[in-house]
N, C-alpha and C positions, 0 to 999 in steps of 0.2 A: 794841227790840221785834222779834219774829221776823217774817219775811216771810210774808204771807198773800196768796195769789193773789186777783185780782178775783172769780173764780168762787166760791172758797171764802168770801170776804167776803160776797158776795151771799147764799150759802146760809145763813151764820150769821145775817145780819140777818133773813132770811125766817123762820128758826126762832124768833128772838127775838120777832118780830111775832106769831107764832102763840101765844105765851104758854105757858100751862100745859097745853096739850093733850097727849094721849098721843102718844108717839113711836113710829115704826115703824122697825124695823131688821131684821137677818137674821143667822143663824148662818153663819160663814164656812167651815164644814167642806167644802162642795162645791167650794170653790176651793183645795183642799189642795195642788195643784201650782203655784199662782200665788204670787207674792210679795205681802206685805201691802200694799205700795204699789199694786199692780194692783187688789186687792180694794177698797181705799179709793177708788181712781179710779172704779171701776164704781159704788160706793155713792153717791159724790158726784154723778156725772152722772145716775144714775137717780132721784135725789131722796130717798134714804133719810136719816133723821136720825142713825142710829147703826149700829154693828155689834157683834155678840157674837163675840168673837175666840177662836178655838181656842188653847189654851195647854197644851202638853205638854213634858216634858223630851226634848230631842233633835229634836222636830218641832213642828208646829202653827205658827200665824202669830205666836205669841209663844213662843219657846223658853225655858222657865222654868229650864233648866239653865244658861243664860248668866248672866253677872253682872248683878245688878239695876241697876247703873249704866247699862246699855245702854237702859234705859227712856227715856232722853232722846231717843234716835233715834226710838223709836216715837211719843213725844209730838210730835216735830217733824213726822212724817208726818201725824198726826191733825190738827194745826193747819193744815197746808198744804192739806188736802182739805176742811176744814170739816165733818167727820163725827166724832162722838164715839164712844167705846167704852162700850156699855151694861154689859158684863160680860166677864170672862174665862171661858172654858168648858173645863173639864177633865172630860170624860166617859169615865171609866174606873172599873172596879170597885174600890172602896177597901177591900174586905174579902175579898181572895183567901184561899184556904185556907192557902197557904204563909206561914209566919210571917215569913220574911225579906222576901218580896215585899210583905207587908202593911206592914212597917216602911218599906220604900221608898215605898210609896204614901202613907203618912202624911207623910213628909218632903217628897214631891213636892207634896202639897196645901198644906203650909206654904210651900213655895217659891212656889206660885201665889198665895197670900195676900200674900206679900211683893211680888210683881210687881203685884198689884192696888193695893197701897199706893203703890208707886213711880209707877204710872201715874195716880194719883188716880181709880181705878175702884173704886166702892163695893160691887161685887157679884162674887162668885165662884159660877158655876153648876157643879154637879157632880152625881154620882149618890150615892144612899144605900147602894147595894151589892146584890149578888145573893146569894140563898140558896145554901147549899152543904151537902154531907155529910148530906143528908136532913133538915136542920133546917127547921122551919117559918119563915115570915117573921116571925112574932111572936117566936120564939126568937132569930132573928138580930138583931132590933131590941134585944132585952134584952141579949144576950151580946156582940155585936160592934159594932153601929152606935152605940148610945148611948155607950159609953165613948170611941169614936173622936171623935164629933162634939161631945161635951161638951168634950173637950180642944181640938179645932179651933175651936170657937166662942169659947172664952176667948182663944185666940191671935189669932183674927181681930178680936175686939172691941178688943184693944189697938192694932190697925192701922186701926181705923175701917172694917172690911170686913164685909159681910153674906154669909152662905152660903145659896145658894138651891138646894135639891135638886129635880131634875126628877122628877115623879111618873110615870116610865115604869113601865108595868104589870108588867114582868118583874122589877123590883127589889122590895125589901122594903117599899116604900111604895105598894103596888098600889092600895089603896082607902082610904076615909075613916077606917075604924077603925084601919088602920095609921098614918095621919097622927095621929089622936088619941093613939095610944100613943107615937109618936115624940116629940111635943111634951110629953107628960107626963114622959117620961124625960129629954128635953133641952129644958128650958123657956127657954133663953137667947133673949133678944129678937132677937139677930142671926142666928138660925137659922130659915129659912123655906123657901118653895117657889119653884121656877121652874115656875110653873103651866102645864100643858099640857092643855087640855080634850080633845084628840084621844085621849089615853090613857084617858079616862073613858067616852067615847061608846060604843065598841064593847063595853064591859063592862055597859052599861045604867045607868051611874051619872050622876046629875043634876049636870052641871057648874055650873049656876046656883046650886044649893043649896050646892055645894062652895065657891063664891066667898063666899057669905054666911057660912058656918060658919068659914072660914079667912081672912077678910079681913085680919086682922092679920099673917098669915104670907105674904102675896103680895108677893114682892120683885121678881120678873121674870116675864114671861109668854112662852111659846112660842106663836107663831101657826101652828097646823097644823090642818087639817081632816080629817074622816074620811068617806070614801064607804062607804055601806052598800048592799049589793046584795040586795034582798029576793028576787029570782028565784033566786039561788044558795041562799039560806036555805031556800026552799021545796023545793029538790031535795036539799040536803045537810044541812040543819040548821046549828046554830051550833057544833057540836063538830068540824066539819071546817074547812078553810082556804078562803080565796078569797072569802069573803063580805064582807070589809071591807078597806080599804087607806087609807093616809095620802095626803092630797092637799093642794094649795095652798088657802089660805083662799078660800071662795066656791065651791068645787067639791064640797063635801060637805054634810053634814046639820047642821052647827053653825049656829045662828042668831046671826050675828055682831052684828047690831044690838042685840038684847036682851042678849047676852053682854057686849058692851062697855059698854052702859048699866049693867049690873049691876056691872062693874068700877068704873065711875065712882062709883056710889052707895056702893060699898064703900070709897071713898077711894083707889083705886089710880090713881096718876098717873105711871106708869112707862113701860115699853117693851113693845111687841108685836113680838117677834123671830121672823121667819119662819124656820121650820125646813123646808127643802126636801127632802122624801122622796117626791115625786110622780113616778113613773116615766113618766107620760104627757106631761110637759112638760120642755123643756130647762132648763138651769141658769139662764141669764139671763132667759129667757122666763118661767119659773115665778116667779122673784123679782119681776119687774116686774108680772106679772099680780096677784100677791099684794099688792104695794104699792098698785097702783091700786084694788084692791077695798077694802083696809083704809082707804084715804084717804076712803072714803065715811062712815066712822064715827070716824076718829081724825085 
């Protein structure tokens, strides 16, 4: 039996006692210069349940260019710290205009799926892609995204992995009609969303309705809030910049109590992964404040 430190054992038992409650984690990207062991140490001491680990070829906290056999070392670190991995995160544009680069991206995503399987991680978070060459987002969905993710979903299903696409507004899944079209084109049950309400709020899209409509596609959730500045809107309008920004949960306009209640009613029993993009708060400070706030509900 592998060694588990008393601190990690205590953390594991506490999480077991909490039963089926939602888990709170964070995306490791802001710790890009630190080793994974340091990130896990922070997560464990701070009281997080899990981490969403960056995974890229040549960098990231999991280097997916390395032999998959090295997953054993990562699993050992995870056991020692008593913090699980909620997902691997590969946030890069999978449909670049260059055909050779697009092929490399497809293979890199398959490598990330292989690493998910080796780590017993059931979810890969990634992007749907950015529009290019004057094509509309619907055209990109039809011509580029659908063929790619139909193939990747089949590959991931064989490995027991689900693919969760983040609904970043700049990508081709900006709003709910894009989501409808995506899942009509790619109906695979293991293709869904890394749902982030902050990308909907500043567009004026109802994030609660989105939960209801796409409850079967919610695989992973980013916990990020949005600050709206009405005084800036009154002077500049909404076609200028500076009237909204991303903030740590609890510092913006998202109603986290009703939102998390809606997630529960939708049957979501997964992870709220804090994505720290709040320039007003330091790295550790922001994560801990977000964790303490989300613990009121999860």
